[in-house]
MDAnalysis code that builds the backbone (N, CA, C; Angstrom):
import MDAnalysis as mda
import numpy as np

u = mda.Universe.empty(210, n_residues=70, atom_resindex=np.repeat(np.arange(70), 3), trajectory=True)
u.add_TopologyAttr("name", ["N", "CA", "C"] * 70)
u.add_TopologyAttr("resid", np.arange(1, 71))
u.add_TopologyAttr("resname", ["MET", "ARG", "THR", "LEU", "VAL", "VAL", "SER", "GLU", "GLN", "GLY", "ALA", "GLU", "ILE", "SER", "VAL", "GLN", "GLY", "ASP", "ALA", "LEU", "VAL", "LEU", "SER", "VAL", "GLY", "GLY", "ARG", "GLU", "ALA", "ARG", "ARG", "VAL", "ALA", "PHE", "ALA", "GLU", "LEU", "GLY", "LEU", "VAL", "VAL", "VAL", "MET", "GLY", "GLN", "VAL", "GLU", "LEU", "THR", "SER", "GLY", "ALA", "ARG", "ARG", "GLU", "LEU", "LEU", "ARG", "ARG", "GLY", "ILE", "ASP", "ALA", "VAL", "PHE", "LEU", "SER", "ALA", "GLY", "GLY"])
u.atoms.positions = np.array([
    [108.521, 125.308, 118.429],
    [108.807, 124.326, 117.344],
    [109.121, 125.082, 116.027],
    [109.963, 124.887, 115.072],
    [110.131, 125.376, 114.029],
    [109.454, 124.433, 112.751],
    [109.245, 125.256, 111.802],
    [108.558, 124.749, 110.274],
    [109.676, 124.781, 109.455],
    [109.992, 123.830, 108.929],
    [110.794, 123.681, 107.885],
    [110.220, 123.583, 106.467],
    [110.066, 124.751, 105.699],
    [109.774, 124.881, 104.498],
    [110.884, 124.893, 103.377],
    [110.578, 123.809, 102.469],
    [111.525, 123.634, 101.577],
    [110.776, 123.678, 100.027],
    [111.227, 125.011, 99.153],
    [110.319, 124.873, 98.036],
    [111.556, 125.028, 96.687],
    [112.756, 124.973, 97.178],
    [113.946, 124.998, 96.404],
    [113.798, 123.624, 95.574],
    [113.641, 123.726, 93.938],
    [113.448, 122.293, 93.113],
    [114.627, 121.759, 93.096],
    [114.619, 120.597, 93.107],
    [115.854, 119.794, 92.984],
    [116.750, 119.388, 94.404],
    [116.009, 120.099, 95.496],
    [116.633, 119.755, 96.784],
    [116.512, 118.612, 97.408],
    [117.312, 118.342, 98.309],
    [117.314, 116.997, 98.905],
    [117.365, 117.207, 100.558],
    [116.348, 116.480, 101.176],
    [116.367, 116.472, 102.514],
    [116.785, 115.030, 103.125],
    [117.878, 115.024, 103.900],
    [118.632, 113.780, 104.381],
    [118.762, 113.836, 105.799],
    [118.800, 112.863, 106.650],
    [119.347, 112.799, 107.941],
    [120.680, 112.468, 108.345],
    [121.301, 113.381, 109.323],
    [122.664, 113.225, 109.686],
    [122.750, 113.459, 111.287],
    [122.802, 112.238, 112.025],
    [122.749, 112.402, 113.303],
    [121.713, 112.727, 113.977],
    [121.305, 113.815, 114.619],
    [120.182, 114.361, 115.048],
    [119.621, 115.761, 114.384],
    [119.744, 115.648, 113.015],
    [119.390, 116.609, 112.642],
    [118.813, 116.216, 110.874],
    [118.196, 117.410, 110.341],
    [117.514, 116.957, 109.277],
    [118.770, 118.064, 108.308],
    [119.200, 117.830, 107.313],
    [119.936, 118.506, 106.257],
    [119.527, 118.667, 105.020],
    [119.368, 120.037, 104.403],
    [118.850, 120.356, 103.405],
    [120.153, 120.579, 102.355],
    [120.237, 119.940, 101.243],
    [121.263, 119.948, 100.100],
    [120.676, 120.389, 99.098],
    [121.316, 121.199, 98.589],
    [120.930, 121.920, 96.944],
    [122.073, 121.856, 96.220],
    [122.076, 120.870, 94.978],
    [123.059, 120.536, 93.978],
    [124.430, 120.153, 94.820],
    [123.958, 119.140, 95.699],
    [124.952, 118.597, 96.550],
    [125.627, 119.047, 97.631],
    [125.498, 120.444, 97.763],
    [126.351, 121.103, 98.955],
    [125.210, 121.517, 99.922],
    [125.734, 121.069, 101.098],
    [124.797, 121.466, 102.414],
    [124.290, 122.898, 102.383],
    [122.832, 123.203, 102.412],
    [122.497, 124.524, 102.588],
    [122.034, 125.088, 103.610],
    [121.583, 123.919, 104.518],
    [120.737, 124.177, 106.144],
    [120.846, 122.972, 106.436],
    [121.145, 122.922, 108.343],
    [120.787, 121.825, 108.919],
    [119.809, 122.339, 110.248],
    [118.824, 121.789, 110.406],
    [117.881, 121.598, 111.696],
    [118.015, 120.590, 112.371],
    [118.173, 120.737, 113.597],
    [118.171, 119.657, 114.629],
    [116.767, 119.247, 115.067],
    [116.493, 117.966, 115.174],
    [115.166, 117.333, 115.196],
    [114.372, 117.801, 116.588],
    [115.439, 118.379, 117.281],
    [114.781, 118.949, 118.637],
    [114.089, 120.192, 118.632],
    [114.343, 121.007, 117.502],
    [113.775, 122.018, 117.219],
    [112.603, 121.991, 116.212],
    [112.310, 120.982, 115.603],
    [111.490, 120.817, 114.337],
    [110.161, 120.192, 114.744],
    [109.113, 121.151, 114.362],
    [107.665, 120.657, 114.618],
    [106.780, 119.987, 113.688],
    [107.501, 120.848, 111.908],
    [106.679, 120.422, 111.144],
    [107.835, 120.817, 109.774],
    [107.588, 119.656, 108.803],
    [108.300, 119.849, 107.307],
    [107.313, 119.925, 106.123],
    [107.581, 121.112, 105.520],
    [106.713, 121.436, 104.537],
    [107.661, 121.295, 103.110],
    [107.088, 120.185, 102.271],
    [107.828, 119.873, 100.987],
    [107.031, 120.427, 99.498],
    [107.607, 121.402, 98.872],
    [106.950, 121.981, 97.573],
    [107.570, 121.487, 96.454],
    [106.868, 121.004, 95.725],
    [107.367, 120.588, 94.279],
    [108.157, 119.637, 94.440],
    [109.211, 119.611, 93.376],
    [110.162, 118.244, 93.304],
    [111.467, 118.376, 94.327],
    [111.241, 118.249, 95.422],
    [112.187, 118.121, 96.603],
    [112.113, 116.473, 97.449],
    [113.280, 116.218, 97.235],
    [113.436, 114.742, 97.650],
    [113.532, 114.782, 99.089],
    [112.970, 113.744, 99.725],
    [112.705, 113.606, 101.215],
    [113.315, 111.977, 101.465],
    [114.490, 111.805, 101.680],
    [115.164, 110.661, 101.581],
    [114.445, 109.455, 102.710],
    [114.597, 108.166, 102.467],
    [113.933, 107.169, 102.994],
    [114.001, 107.173, 104.389],
    [115.306, 107.457, 105.005],
    [116.039, 107.607, 106.319],
    [115.199, 108.779, 106.983],
    [115.137, 109.792, 106.003],
    [114.654, 111.042, 106.749],
    [113.096, 110.782, 107.001],
    [112.359, 110.349, 106.188],
    [110.919, 109.677, 106.191],
    [110.848, 109.290, 107.716],
    [111.761, 108.123, 107.954],
    [111.681, 107.128, 108.745],
    [111.916, 107.769, 110.130],
    [113.039, 108.806, 109.968],
    [113.202, 109.266, 111.348],
    [112.040, 110.325, 111.789],
    [111.267, 111.144, 110.813],
    [110.330, 111.789, 111.095],
    [108.963, 111.092, 111.728],
    [109.031, 110.062, 110.812],
    [107.726, 109.050, 111.560],
    [108.174, 108.681, 113.092],
    [109.596, 108.468, 113.333],
    [109.770, 107.921, 114.607],
    [109.728, 108.720, 115.771],
    [109.835, 110.264, 115.008],
    [109.934, 111.083, 116.312],
    [108.555, 111.960, 116.358],
    [107.652, 111.765, 115.449],
    [106.219, 112.043, 115.439],
    [106.227, 113.495, 114.987],
    [107.234, 113.814, 113.802],
    [106.922, 114.649, 113.357],
    [106.544, 114.784, 112.070],
    [105.267, 115.827, 111.721],
    [104.588, 115.754, 110.527],
    [105.198, 116.133, 109.328],
    [105.224, 115.873, 108.160],
    [105.542, 116.071, 106.837],
    [104.434, 116.154, 105.984],
    [104.477, 117.713, 105.156],
    [103.366, 117.877, 104.383],
    [103.880, 117.953, 103.009],
    [103.209, 117.388, 102.096],
    [103.887, 117.381, 100.400],
    [102.652, 118.385, 99.636],
    [103.226, 119.399, 99.175],
    [102.424, 119.927, 98.250],
    [103.046, 120.431, 96.765],
    [102.300, 120.737, 95.933],
    [102.837, 120.896, 94.662],
    [103.612, 122.291, 94.579],
    [104.601, 122.530, 93.572],
    [105.373, 123.815, 93.766],
    [104.809, 124.835, 93.923],
    [103.413, 125.081, 93.571],
    [102.655, 126.320, 93.607],
    [101.920, 126.222, 94.947],
    [102.136, 125.444, 95.642],
    [101.401, 125.090, 97.017],
    [100.045, 124.565, 97.064],
])
């Protein structure tokens, strides 16, 4: 299982279908399928949308929230 670490300030993590989508400045930067995901680490001012939080909870995938410095 992969760990998604997002430290890009102002980024947004949302859900589209069976994947989490990382967007920076309104543009898609990365897409990770839930089937590959074991952990999400959010550092600083990164938005995890309510839909993404709900889907992580539903699938039993942990999310860790840290300050920008870790």
